[in-house]
C-alpha positions as CSV (number, residue, x, y, z in Angstrom):
1,M,80.1,80.2,-46.3
2,K,82.6,80.8,-43.0
3,R,79.2,82.4,-41.1
4,L,77.0,79.6,-42.4
5,K,79.7,77.4,-40.5
6,Q,80.0,78.9,-37.5
7,N,76.0,79.8,-37.5
8,K,75.1,76.3,-36.1
9,P,71.5,77.0,-35.4
10,L,71.0,78.6,-39.1
11,R,73.2,75.2,-40.0
12,Y,70.5,73.0,-38.3
13,A,67.6,74.9,-40.0
14,L,68.8,74.6,-43.4
15,G,69.4,70.7,-42.8
16,A,65.9,70.2,-41.9
17,L,64.5,72.2,-44.9
18,L,66.6,70.0,-47.3
19,M,65.4,66.9,-45.1
20,V,61.7,67.7,-45.9
21,F,62.5,68.4,-49.7
22,L,64.0,65.1,-50.0
23,C,61.7,63.1,-48.1
24,C,58.7,64.7,-49.0
25,Y,59.0,67.0,-52.4
26,L,61.5,64.7,-54.3
27,P,59.9,61.4,-54.2
28,Q,56.5,62.7,-55.7
29,E,58.8,64.1,-58.3
30,I,60.7,60.7,-58.8
31,L,57.2,59.0,-58.9
32,F,55.6,61.6,-61.3
33,L,58.3,61.6,-63.8
34,K,58.3,57.5,-63.9
35,L,54.6,57.6,-64.4
36,C,54.5,59.8,-67.2
37,L,57.4,58.6,-68.7
38,E,55.5,55.4,-68.2
39,Q,52.6,57.2,-70.5
40,D,54.9,58.2,-73.2
41,R,56.2,54.7,-73.9
42,E,52.8,52.7,-73.4
43,I,51.1,54.4,-76.3
44,P,48.7,53.1,-78.9
45,P,49.8,51.6,-82.5
46,H,50.6,53.9,-85.1
47,T,51.5,56.8,-83.1
48,E,54.5,58.9,-82.0
49,V,54.8,61.3,-78.8
50,L,54.8,64.8,-80.0
51,I,54.6,66.1,-76.7
52,S,55.4,64.2,-73.6
53,A,53.1,63.6,-70.8
54,C,56.0,64.9,-68.2
55,K,55.1,68.9,-70.1
56,K,51.6,68.2,-68.4
57,P,50.1,69.4,-71.8
58,G,47.3,70.8,-72.8
59,V,46.3,71.4,-76.8
60,W,44.0,73.2,-79.1
61,G,44.0,72.7,-82.6
62,V,44.8,75.5,-85.2
63,P,42.8,75.0,-88.3
64,G,45.3,74.6,-91.2
65,G,47.5,72.1,-89.3
66,E,50.5,74.2,-89.3
67,Y,50.7,75.3,-85.8
68,L,49.1,73.8,-82.3
69,F,48.3,75.8,-79.3
70,V,50.0,74.3,-76.2
71,R,49.8,75.2,-72.7
72,E,52.7,73.6,-70.3
73,G,51.6,73.2,-66.6
74,R,49.4,76.3,-65.6
75,T,51.2,78.9,-67.0
76,K,53.7,78.2,-70.2
77,M,51.7,78.8,-73.5
78,Y,52.8,78.9,-76.9
79,M,52.1,78.0,-80.7
80,L,54.1,75.2,-81.5
81,D,55.0,75.3,-85.7
82,L,54.7,71.6,-86.4
83,R,56.9,72.4,-89.7
84,T,60.0,73.7,-87.8
85,G,59.2,72.3,-84.3
86,L,59.7,76.1,-83.2
87,R,57.5,77.7,-80.4
88,K,55.8,81.6,-81.0
89,K,54.8,83.8,-78.1
90,V,51.2,84.2,-77.8
91,P,49.8,87.4,-76.1
92,N,48.6,87.0,-72.5
93,D,45.1,87.7,-72.9
94,P,43.3,86.7,-69.5
95,E,40.1,85.1,-71.9
96,L,42.0,83.0,-74.4
97,L,41.8,79.8,-72.5
98,E,38.7,80.3,-71.1
99,R,36.4,81.9,-74.2
100,G,39.3,81.4,-77.1
101,V,38.6,79.1,-80.7
102,F,41.2,79.5,-83.3
103,L,40.0,80.5,-86.6
104,S,43.4,80.6,-87.9
105,P,47.2,81.3,-86.5
106,E,47.0,84.5,-86.1
107,L,42.8,84.9,-85.4
108,I,41.0,84.0,-82.0
109,W,37.5,83.9,-81.8
110,L,36.6,85.6,-78.1
111,M,33.1,84.1,-77.2
112,G,30.8,86.5,-76.0
113,S,27.9,86.0,-73.5
114,G,25.0,85.1,-75.6
115,T,22.8,87.9,-73.7
116,P,21.0,91.2,-74.9
117,P,23.1,94.2,-75.0
118,E,20.8,95.4,-72.0
119,S,22.0,92.6,-70.0
120,T,24.3,93.3,-67.4
121,L,26.4,90.0,-67.9
122,Y,26.6,90.8,-71.4
123,R,29.6,90.9,-73.1
124,P,30.7,91.4,-76.6
125,N,32.4,88.9,-79.3
126,Y,35.6,89.5,-80.1
127,I,38.5,88.4,-82.6
128,L,41.7,88.6,-80.9
129,D,44.4,89.2,-83.4
130,L,47.9,87.3,-82.2
131,T,50.4,89.1,-84.2
132,T,49.2,91.9,-82.7
133,G,47.1,91.4,-79.1
134,K,44.6,93.9,-80.4
135,R,40.8,92.9,-79.8
136,F,38.2,93.7,-83.1
137,E,34.4,93.4,-81.9
138,L,32.3,91.8,-83.9
139,L,29.0,93.0,-84.9
140,D,26.0,90.2,-84.0
141,L,23.6,90.5,-86.4
142,G,20.9,89.0,-84.2
143,Q,20.8,92.4,-82.2
144,L,20.2,94.3,-85.7
145,P,16.1,95.6,-86.6
146,R,14.4,93.1,-87.3
147,L,10.9,92.3,-89.4
148,E,7.4,91.8,-88.4
149,N,7.5,88.6,-86.2
150,R,11.1,89.0,-85.4
151,K,11.8,87.1,-88.5
152,F,15.3,88.1,-89.6
153,D,16.0,90.6,-92.2
154,P,18.1,88.6,-95.6
155,K,19.1,92.3,-96.1
156,N,21.4,92.0,-93.3
157,F,23.2,88.5,-95.1
158,S,25.2,91.3,-97.6
159,Y,27.7,91.8,-94.2
160,I,28.5,88.2,-95.2
161,E,28.0,88.7,-98.7
162,S,31.5,90.7,-98.8
163,A,33.0,88.8,-96.3
164,D,36.8,87.4,-97.5
165,M,37.1,84.7,-95.1
166,I,34.3,82.8,-93.3
167,F,34.2,80.3,-90.2
168,I,31.7,78.0,-88.8
169,H,31.4,76.6,-85.5
170,H,28.6,74.0,-85.7
171,Y,28.6,73.1,-81.9
172,Y,28.0,77.2,-80.8
173,G,25.6,77.7,-84.0
174,A,27.7,80.4,-85.2
175,L,28.8,81.8,-88.8
176,I,32.4,84.6,-88.2
177,A,32.5,86.7,-91.5
178,L,35.5,89.0,-91.8
179,P,36.5,91.0,-94.4
180,S,40.1,91.4,-95.3
181,D,40.3,94.8,-93.8
182,F,38.4,94.2,-90.9
183,R,41.3,95.5,-88.6
184,E,41.1,98.8,-90.4
185,S,36.8,99.0,-90.8
186,P,35.6,98.2,-87.5
187,G,31.6,97.1,-87.6
188,N,32.1,95.1,-90.8
189,A,33.5,91.7,-89.4
190,V,29.8,90.1,-88.2
191,I,28.6,86.9,-87.0
192,L,25.3,85.4,-87.0
193,Y,24.4,82.8,-84.5
194,E,21.4,80.5,-85.4
195,Y,18.8,81.6,-83.0
196,P,17.3,84.7,-85.4
197,L,17.0,82.3,-88.2
198,S,14.8,79.7,-86.5
199,A,13.3,78.7,-83.6
200,D,13.3,75.1,-84.5
201,N,15.8,73.5,-82.1
202,S,15.9,69.8,-83.2
203,L,18.0,70.4,-86.5
204,P,21.2,69.6,-85.6
205,R,24.2,72.2,-84.4
206,G,25.1,74.3,-86.9
207,T,22.9,73.2,-89.4
208,L,21.3,76.6,-90.1
209,V,24.2,78.5,-90.3
210,E,25.9,76.3,-92.9
211,Q,22.6,76.4,-95.3
212,V,23.2,80.2,-95.1
213,A,26.4,79.7,-96.2
214,N,26.0,77.3,-99.1
215,D,22.8,79.3,-100.1
216,L,24.9,82.2,-100.4
217,G,27.5,80.5,-102.5
218,L,29.9,81.0,-100.4
219,D,33.2,79.0,-99.1
220,Y,34.0,78.6,-95.0
221,E,36.3,76.8,-93.0
222,V,35.1,74.4,-90.1
223,V,36.6,75.7,-87.1
224,D,34.2,73.4,-84.8
225,F,36.9,70.0,-83.8
226,S,34.7,68.3,-81.1
227,V,33.9,65.9,-84.3
228,S,30.4,65.2,-82.7
229,N,28.8,68.0,-84.4
230,A,30.5,68.3,-88.0
231,E,33.2,66.3,-89.7
232,V,36.3,67.8,-89.7
233,P,38.4,68.5,-93.4
234,S,42.1,68.2,-93.5
235,P,44.2,70.7,-94.9
236,T,43.6,69.5,-98.2
237,K,40.2,68.1,-98.1
238,K,41.1,64.8,-99.0
239,Y,40.1,63.0,-95.5
240,V,37.8,64.0,-92.8
241,V,37.6,63.2,-89.2
242,R,34.4,61.5,-88.2
243,T,33.2,59.8,-84.6
244,H,34.8,56.3,-85.3
245,G,38.4,57.6,-87.0
246,V,39.7,58.9,-90.2
247,Y,37.5,58.6,-93.7
248,L,38.7,59.4,-97.1
249,T,36.4,62.6,-97.9
250,G,32.8,61.8,-99.4
251,T,33.0,58.3,-98.7
252,N,32.5,55.5,-96.0
253,Q,35.7,54.2,-96.4
254,L,37.6,54.0,-93.1
255,V,41.2,54.9,-93.5
256,R,42.6,54.8,-89.7
257,S,39.8,53.7,-87.1
258,A,40.1,55.4,-83.8
259,G,37.1,56.6,-81.4
260,M,38.3,60.7,-81.8
261,N,35.2,62.0,-79.5
262,H,37.2,64.4,-76.8
263,Y,40.5,63.2,-78.4
264,F,40.8,64.9,-81.7
265,R,42.8,68.1,-81.6
266,G,43.5,69.0,-85.1
267,W,45.1,68.0,-88.3
268,Y,48.7,67.4,-89.6
269,Y,49.8,70.3,-92.2
270,D,50.3,67.8,-94.9
271,D,47.6,65.3,-94.1
272,S,50.1,62.5,-92.6
273,A,48.4,62.4,-89.1
274,V,45.8,63.6,-86.8
275,I,47.0,65.1,-83.3
276,V,45.0,63.5,-80.7
277,H,45.3,63.9,-76.7
278,G,43.9,62.0,-74.0
279,A,42.0,63.3,-71.1
280,G,44.9,61.2,-68.4
281,D,44.4,58.4,-65.9
282,Y,44.7,58.2,-62.3
283,L,46.9,56.4,-60.1
284,F,44.4,55.2,-57.8
285,T,40.7,54.7,-57.8
286,F,38.1,54.5,-55.0
287,P,34.9,53.1,-56.7
288,G,31.8,55.8,-55.3
289,I,34.5,58.1,-53.5
290,S,37.5,59.6,-55.3
291,T,40.7,59.4,-57.2
292,V,44.1,60.0,-56.6
293,Y,47.0,61.1,-58.2
294,Y,46.4,62.6,-61.5
295,I,49.0,61.4,-64.4
296,P,48.9,63.4,-67.9
297,S,48.7,61.6,-71.1
298,P,51.3,62.4,-74.0
299,V,50.2,64.3,-77.0
300,L,50.2,62.1,-79.7
301,K,50.2,62.4,-83.7
302,L,48.3,59.2,-85.1
303,N,50.1,58.3,-88.4
304,L,47.7,57.4,-91.3
305,P,49.0,54.5,-94.1
306,T,51.4,55.8,-96.7
307,E,49.1,53.8,-98.7
308,T,44.9,54.3,-98.7
309,P,43.3,51.2,-97.7
310,T,40.9,49.9,-100.6
311,D,38.7,47.2,-98.2
312,T,38.8,48.7,-94.7
313,P,34.8,48.8,-93.6
314,A,33.0,51.4,-92.0
315,P,32.2,50.9,-88.8
């Protein structure tokens, strides 16, 4: 400290840096804090803040509703236990954010390229085990030998029939089937896309793989949370999420009205709420030119009524 006091040029330089910080960086941080706290306060009815907008959050739903995958800012990632509020670390896999789809709190599907194996762009499908960080390659049933006229060989359905866990993602038209010992028995974990089943592209996404599971009499988990391609059942199967809100399963009885496309992120483990997250906003918008100063949205818990309404019409 004595040397610093005696070194006037260094003191002037440090003083200049402090002034730059106070004049440039600090006002921006104060502005951001003010705006993000406003986002936390100005929330819709029946909601409560789960993760503040000030955390700059991004979230991905996890089937079962017990966990939520969270990214804060650009680097911090963790699994949030919705029962306890505790955070669990996740493996640092480079493809998790870009290609990952949660199948369960422990398993993530890392999507492949969808190109033939002989392609230079080919990338296999994998299961990422979050408990160990290990990957397990999925056998693509569409790449197995076909019958005449390139028809899918029904004998390959045996891979699916022998599985213990089946997941369907409607948007990607994919069925993933895993035996309980897939970690010890490579080659038995499989994925089936819709393209080898039919050339008819007019059917809604996921229809064919869903039909396969139903024809085989197999239960499956819906892991497509996009809402636009499939309704998403609650953990107890009492409710489903559709485009316009939350409904009683098997009915058009609307429990909570809310636009869910690009908003729904996942279920709360006890069916009491859904997790929603908006796209954020901008402080300034210049028509036809650009937007300035992005303000994130908080992650919200949209609570359902404690008593199910009996006369709410569906839109």
